[in-house]
C-alpha positions as CSV (number, residue, x, y, z in Angstrom):
1,M,0.0,0.0,0.0
2,T,1.4,3.4,-1.0
3,R,1.6,6.3,1.4
4,A,-1.3,8.1,-0.5
5,E,-3.5,5.0,-0.3
6,A,-2.8,4.7,3.4
7,S,-3.7,8.3,3.9
8,R,-7.0,7.9,2.1
9,E,-7.8,4.8,4.1
10,A,-7.1,6.6,7.3
11,E,-9.4,9.5,6.3
12,D,-12.1,7.1,5.3
13,T,-11.9,5.5,8.7
14,V,-12.2,8.9,10.5
15,V,-15.2,9.8,8.4
16,R,-16.9,6.4,9.1
17,L,-16.3,6.7,12.9
18,F,-17.5,10.3,13.0
19,A,-20.7,9.5,11.1
20,E,-21.4,6.5,13.3
21,R,-20.8,8.3,16.6
22,L,-21.2,12.0,16.3
23,L,-23.4,13.1,13.4
24,P,-27.0,14.1,14.3
25,S,-30.0,11.9,13.6
26,R,-30.0,10.3,10.2
27,G,-32.7,11.2,7.7
28,W,-32.2,14.9,7.8
29,A,-28.6,15.7,8.7
30,Q,-27.1,17.8,5.9
31,V,-23.6,16.7,4.9
32,L,-21.4,18.3,2.2
33,I,-18.6,16.5,0.5
34,A,-16.2,18.7,-1.4
35,G,-14.1,16.7,-3.9
36,G,-14.9,13.2,-2.7
37,L,-14.2,11.4,-6.0
38,E,-11.2,9.6,-4.7
39,H,-13.1,8.5,-1.6
40,R,-16.3,6.5,-0.8
41,W,-17.7,9.2,1.5
42,A,-20.7,9.9,-0.6
43,E,-21.8,6.3,-0.9
44,F,-21.1,5.6,2.7
45,L,-23.2,8.5,4.1
46,A,-26.0,8.2,1.5
47,E,-26.4,4.5,2.4
48,R,-26.9,5.5,6.0
49,G,-29.7,8.0,5.2
50,Y,-27.9,11.3,5.4
51,D,-28.8,14.2,3.1
52,V,-25.7,14.3,1.0
53,T,-24.5,17.1,-1.2
54,V,-21.5,16.5,-3.4
55,M,-19.5,19.4,-4.9
56,E,-16.8,18.9,-7.5
57,P,-14.7,21.6,-9.2
58,D,-15.1,20.1,-12.7
59,A,-17.8,18.5,-14.8
60,R,-16.0,15.3,-15.4
61,S,-15.7,14.6,-11.7
62,L,-19.4,15.4,-11.2
63,E,-20.4,13.0,-14.0
64,E,-18.3,10.3,-12.5
65,M,-19.9,10.8,-9.0
66,R,-23.3,10.7,-10.7
67,R,-22.4,7.4,-12.3
68,R,-21.2,5.9,-9.1
69,L,-24.2,6.9,-7.1
70,S,-26.6,5.7,-9.8
71,A,-24.8,2.3,-9.9
72,G,-25.5,2.0,-6.2
73,R,-29.0,3.3,-6.5
74,L,-28.1,6.1,-4.1
75,S,-29.4,9.6,-3.9
76,A,-27.4,12.8,-3.5
77,T,-27.4,16.4,-4.6
78,L,-24.6,17.1,-7.1
79,L,-23.4,20.7,-7.6
80,P,-20.4,22.4,-9.2
81,L,-17.8,23.8,-6.7
82,A,-17.2,27.4,-7.7
83,P,-13.6,28.7,-7.2
84,S,-14.9,31.6,-5.1
85,G,-18.0,33.0,-3.4
86,P,-20.1,31.6,-0.5
87,I,-21.1,28.0,-0.3
88,A,-24.9,27.5,-0.6
89,G,-26.7,25.8,2.3
90,R,-25.9,24.9,5.9
91,Y,-24.3,21.6,6.9
92,A,-23.7,19.6,10.1
93,A,-20.4,18.3,8.6
94,I,-18.3,19.1,5.6
95,F,-15.7,16.7,4.3
96,C,-13.1,18.2,2.0
97,S,-10.5,16.2,0.1
98,E,-6.8,17.0,-0.2
99,R,-7.3,17.5,-3.9
100,V,-9.7,20.4,-3.5
101,L,-7.4,22.2,-1.0
102,D,-4.3,21.6,-3.2
103,E,-6.1,23.2,-6.2
104,A,-7.3,26.2,-4.2
105,P,-5.2,29.4,-4.6
106,D,-5.1,29.8,-0.8
107,R,-5.5,26.7,1.4
108,R,-6.6,28.5,4.5
109,E,-9.0,30.8,2.7
110,A,-10.6,27.7,1.1
111,M,-11.1,26.3,4.6
112,V,-12.7,29.5,5.9
113,R,-15.0,29.5,2.8
114,L,-16.1,26.0,3.6
115,A,-16.5,26.7,7.3
116,G,-18.9,29.5,6.4
117,A,-21.4,26.9,5.3
118,L,-21.3,25.0,8.7
119,T,-24.0,25.1,11.3
120,R,-23.0,26.6,14.6
121,Q,-21.8,23.3,16.0
122,G,-20.7,21.9,12.7
123,Y,-17.4,20.2,11.9
124,L,-15.1,20.6,9.0
125,F,-12.9,17.7,8.0
126,A,-10.2,18.9,5.6
127,A,-7.2,16.8,4.5
128,G,-6.8,14.9,7.7
129,T,-7.6,17.8,10.1
130,A,-10.9,18.4,11.9
131,S,-12.1,21.8,13.2
132,R,-15.2,23.1,14.8
133,K,-16.8,26.1,13.2
134,G,-15.5,28.7,15.5
135,E,-11.9,27.4,15.5
136,V,-11.1,27.8,11.8
137,T,-8.0,30.1,11.4
138,L,-8.7,33.2,9.3
139,A,-6.8,33.4,6.0
140,P,-4.9,36.6,5.3
141,G,-7.1,39.2,3.7
142,A,-10.4,37.5,4.7
143,S,-13.2,39.9,5.3
144,T,-13.9,40.5,9.0
145,D,-16.2,42.6,11.1
146,E,-15.2,45.2,13.7
147,G,-14.2,42.5,16.1
148,G,-11.9,40.8,13.7
149,R,-14.3,37.9,13.2
150,T,-15.5,36.5,9.9
151,P,-19.3,37.1,9.5
152,G,-21.0,33.7,9.4
153,L,-18.3,31.8,11.4
154,T,-19.2,33.4,14.7
155,R,-22.8,34.5,14.3
156,L,-25.3,33.5,17.0
157,G,-26.7,30.0,16.7
158,R,-30.1,29.3,15.3
159,A,-32.7,26.7,16.2
160,A,-31.8,24.5,13.3
161,D,-28.2,24.3,14.4
162,S,-29.0,21.5,16.9
163,A,-30.6,18.1,16.5
164,L,-33.5,19.1,18.8
165,G,-34.0,22.4,17.0
166,R,-34.0,20.8,13.6
167,A,-36.6,18.2,14.7
168,G,-38.7,21.1,16.0
169,L,-38.5,23.0,12.7
170,D,-39.5,19.9,10.8
171,L,-42.5,19.4,13.1
172,L,-43.5,23.1,12.7
173,A,-43.1,22.9,9.0
174,A,-45.1,19.6,8.6
175,R,-48.0,21.1,10.7
176,G,-47.9,24.3,8.6
177,W,-47.0,26.6,11.5
178,L,-43.4,27.4,10.5
179,W,-44.3,29.6,7.5
180,P,-46.7,32.0,9.4
181,L,-44.1,32.3,12.1
182,Q,-41.4,33.2,9.6
183,A,-43.7,35.7,7.9
184,L,-44.2,37.5,11.2
185,R,-40.5,37.6,12.3
186,P,-38.9,41.0,12.6
187,L,-37.3,42.4,9.5
188,P,-33.6,43.5,9.7
189,P,-33.1,47.2,10.5
190,P,-31.5,49.5,7.8
191,P,-27.7,49.4,7.8
192,G,-26.2,51.3,10.7
193,Q,-29.5,51.6,12.6
194,R,-31.0,49.7,15.5
195,R,-34.6,48.6,15.9
196,R,-36.8,50.6,18.1
197,L,-38.6,48.8,21.0
198,T,-41.8,48.6,19.0
199,E,-39.9,46.9,16.1
200,R,-38.6,44.0,18.2
201,G,-39.8,40.5,19.0
202,V,-43.5,40.0,20.0
203,L,-44.5,43.7,19.6
204,W,-43.3,43.7,16.0
205,S,-44.9,40.4,15.2
206,L,-48.3,41.5,16.6
207,K,-48.0,44.7,14.5
208,R,-47.3,42.8,11.4
209,A,-50.1,40.3,12.1
210,R,-52.6,43.2,12.3
211,E,-51.3,44.6,9.0
212,R,-51.4,41.2,7.2
213,L,-54.4,39.5,8.7
214,V,-57.6,39.7,6.6
215,T,-60.4,41.7,8.4
216,T,-63.7,43.3,7.5
217,A,-61.7,46.4,6.4
218,S,-59.6,44.4,3.9
219,E,-60.4,45.0,0.3
220,A,-58.5,42.0,-1.1
221,C,-56.5,39.0,0.0
222,I,-53.6,37.4,-1.9
223,E,-52.3,34.2,-0.3
224,G,-50.3,31.1,-1.2
225,F,-47.9,28.5,0.0
226,P,-44.3,29.8,0.3
227,R,-42.3,30.0,-3.0
228,S,-45.5,30.2,-5.1
229,G,-45.0,33.8,-6.4
230,N,-46.4,35.6,-3.4
231,T,-43.8,38.4,-3.2
232,F,-43.8,39.0,-7.0
233,S,-47.6,39.1,-7.2
234,V,-48.1,41.3,-4.2
235,F,-45.4,43.7,-5.2
236,V,-46.9,44.3,-8.7
237,F,-50.5,44.5,-7.3
238,R,-49.4,47.2,-4.8
239,Q,-47.7,49.2,-7.6
240,W,-51.0,49.2,-9.5
241,N,-53.2,49.7,-6.3
242,P,-51.2,51.5,-3.7
243,R,-54.3,52.5,-1.6
244,V,-56.0,49.1,-1.5
245,R,-56.0,47.4,1.9
246,L,-54.5,44.1,1.1
247,A,-54.1,41.0,3.3
248,D,-51.2,38.8,2.3
249,H,-48.1,36.8,3.1
250,L,-49.3,34.8,6.2
251,H,-48.9,31.5,4.3
252,T,-51.7,29.8,6.1
253,P,-55.0,28.4,4.8
254,L,-56.7,30.0,7.8
255,Q,-56.2,33.4,6.1
256,V,-58.1,32.2,3.0
257,R,-60.8,30.6,5.1
258,R,-61.3,33.9,7.0
259,A,-61.4,35.9,3.7
260,V,-64.1,33.5,2.3
261,R,-66.1,33.8,5.6
262,L,-65.9,37.6,5.6
263,G,-66.6,37.9,1.8
264,V,-63.3,39.5,1.0
265,P,-62.1,38.9,-2.6
266,A,-59.4,36.3,-2.4
267,C,-56.8,34.9,-4.8
268,V,-54.8,31.8,-4.0
269,L,-51.4,31.3,-5.8
270,V,-50.4,27.7,-6.5
271,R,-47.3,26.2,-7.9
272,R,-46.2,22.6,-8.7
273,P,-45.0,20.7,-5.5
274,L,-41.7,19.6,-7.0
275,E,-40.7,23.2,-7.8
276,V,-41.9,24.5,-4.4
277,V,-40.1,21.9,-2.3
278,A,-36.9,22.3,-4.4
279,A,-36.9,26.0,-3.6
280,L,-37.9,25.6,0.1
281,T,-35.1,23.2,0.8
282,L,-32.3,25.4,-0.6
283,N,-31.3,26.6,2.8
284,G,-31.0,23.1,4.1
285,R,-32.9,23.7,7.4
286,V,-36.2,21.8,6.7
287,S,-36.4,18.3,5.4
288,D,-38.0,17.2,2.1
289,D,-40.6,15.1,3.9
290,A,-41.7,18.0,6.1
291,C,-42.0,20.4,3.1
292,F,-44.1,17.9,1.2
293,R,-46.4,17.2,4.2
294,S,-46.8,20.9,4.7
295,Y,-47.6,21.5,1.0
296,I,-50.2,18.7,1.0
297,G,-51.9,19.9,4.3
298,F,-52.0,23.6,3.1
299,H,-53.7,22.9,-0.2
300,R,-55.9,20.1,1.0
301,R,-57.5,22.5,3.5
302,L,-58.4,24.8,0.7
303,L,-60.3,22.3,-1.4
304,P,-63.6,22.7,0.4
305,L,-63.4,26.5,0.0
306,R,-62.4,26.7,-3.7
307,N,-65.8,28.2,-4.7
308,G,-65.0,31.2,-2.5
309,F,-61.7,32.3,-4.1
310,V,-59.9,32.5,-7.5
311,T,-56.8,30.5,-8.3
312,C,-53.7,31.6,-10.3
313,R,-50.9,29.2,-11.2
314,F,-47.3,30.3,-10.8
315,E,-46.7,30.0,-14.6
316,E,-49.6,32.3,-15.3
317,I,-48.3,34.9,-12.8
318,T,-44.8,35.0,-14.1
319,E,-46.1,35.3,-17.7
320,D,-48.6,38.0,-16.9
321,P,-49.1,39.2,-13.3
322,S,-52.2,41.1,-14.2
323,I,-54.0,37.8,-14.3
324,V,-54.5,38.1,-10.5
325,V,-56.3,41.4,-10.9
326,T,-58.3,40.2,-13.9
327,R,-59.6,37.1,-12.1
328,L,-60.5,39.1,-8.9
329,N,-62.4,41.7,-10.9
330,D,-64.2,39.1,-13.0
331,R,-65.2,36.9,-10.0
332,F,-66.0,39.5,-7.4
333,G,-67.0,42.5,-9.5
334,T,-64.1,44.6,-8.1
335,S,-62.4,47.4,-10.1
336,F,-58.7,46.9,-9.1
337,A,-56.3,48.6,-11.6
338,S,-53.8,46.8,-13.7
339,A,-51.8,47.3,-16.9
340,P,-50.0,45.1,-19.3
341,L,-46.5,44.3,-18.0
342,T,-43.9,44.4,-20.7
343,S,-40.6,42.6,-20.6
344,E,-39.0,45.8,-19.5
345,G,-41.6,46.2,-16.7
346,K,-40.9,42.6,-15.5
347,E,-37.2,43.3,-15.4
348,W,-37.8,46.5,-13.4
349,V,-39.8,44.5,-10.8
350,L,-37.1,41.8,-10.5
351,S,-34.4,44.5,-10.3
352,A,-36.4,46.2,-7.4
353,L,-36.5,42.8,-5.6
354,R,-32.8,42.1,-6.2
355,A,-31.9,45.6,-5.0
356,G,-33.7,45.0,-1.7
357,T,-36.2,47.9,-2.2
358,H,-38.9,45.5,-1.2
359,P,-38.9,44.8,2.5
360,R,-39.5,41.1,2.0
361,T,-36.1,40.7,0.1
362,A,-34.0,43.3,1.8
363,G,-30.7,41.9,3.1
364,L,-31.3,38.4,1.8
365,P,-28.5,36.6,-0.2
366,D,-29.4,35.9,-3.8
367,L,-29.9,32.2,-3.1
368,F,-32.9,32.9,-0.8
369,G,-34.3,36.1,-2.4
370,A,-37.8,36.1,-4.0
371,Y,-36.5,36.4,-7.6
372,P,-34.8,33.9,-10.0
373,T,-31.0,33.6,-10.2
374,D,-28.7,31.3,-12.0
375,D,-27.3,29.9,-8.7
376,K,-30.8,29.1,-7.5
377,E,-31.7,27.3,-10.7
378,R,-28.5,25.2,-10.7
379,S,-29.2,24.2,-7.0
380,K,-32.8,23.4,-7.7
381,D,-31.9,21.3,-10.8
382,A,-29.6,19.2,-8.7
383,R,-32.4,18.6,-6.1
384,R,-35.2,17.9,-8.6
385,E,-33.8,14.5,-9.5
386,R,-33.9,13.4,-5.9
387,L,-37.3,15.0,-5.1
388,S,-38.9,13.4,-8.2
389,R,-38.6,10.0,-6.5
390,H,-40.0,11.1,-3.2
391,R,-42.9,9.0,-1.9
392,L,-45.2,12.0,-1.2
393,L,-44.8,13.6,-4.6
394,A,-47.7,11.8,-6.2
395,E,-50.1,12.8,-3.4
396,A,-48.9,16.4,-3.6
397,E,-49.4,16.4,-7.3
398,A,-52.9,15.1,-6.9
399,V,-53.8,17.9,-4.5
400,Y,-52.3,20.5,-6.8
401,A,-54.3,19.1,-9.8
402,A,-57.6,19.1,-7.8
403,L,-57.0,22.8,-6.8
404,C,-56.2,23.8,-10.4
405,A,-58.9,21.8,-12.0
406,D,-61.2,24.8,-12.4
407,A,-58.6,27.6,-12.1
408,R,-60.3,30.8,-12.8
């Protein structure tokens, strides 16, 4: 056995022991493998039920990994490893091969870049060394904040950074409670400013709930499951009707039920489940299973109410957002304003969302913003193959078809 082979075998042993003893619960733990072609890490972890993402710096290596995984009938997300920029997603563990570090312009900077994608208690295994997230040495010239820390490496922990927290988020998502809670969370303050007392915590959430909840004073309601075109539709509607009292963005069927009961004109936005779940799981904090269950529960609760609202499909909205106004006016006899949106107009709307002029997208990285990007499409393409085999997809498609059967 050569020295290189002995080194690879030792690294494989470390990965195996770590996965068996220290990784969080299988079935949802997000694991990233950067350059694992010369190892069997991807196969080993995928066989044990981990959510594996493999990144390779070249197309040939990606194709070889795809062939190996297909031969073993294993599932993993395959993405290109860009030479610079942040790594998409959050991972409980990242395994980086010697080859990736050797090919990087700066070895330590590559480690810092990888560590930026770790959860708060995550581990980075890189060429025989293991570091916790907060222990990675900064590379010369790496961007730091006032305290000399790299943003992302030392930020406060989130609920999903622990096994218990992740299980809790999955439970909230599957029951449909996570999305309204996220919709009511406080928005980040403008750069260089601090939130006032009334803009913090529960006070702010109650204020936003009053603004977004449908009431007898509401003139219209636009609602939908997350990633169904909500932000785009509402942004355009408000441009045309700035004085209309609109209820939106609570992401709960209770909002639609209340609108139907109060006689408020309501529009429900719907999108195919495969596309929705592929977009929702980009941040790696909620499992595929929880997203599918939440999607099914949300839309199934709307089926008995479908005579009380109009439906617009995501494809119709992106093609011509005035379809929302047209269907509301035709169904409820309202007179909301609209205008044909040219390609230049659509680009202006997307530019406004990218620039953060809309409060729903201010401060978000491109991967999670409410607008299309090349990075998002590449990431979703890699997830679609895995999601297309999910056991709940057929049920979700059936609910979607039933809701869209008489879309009008």
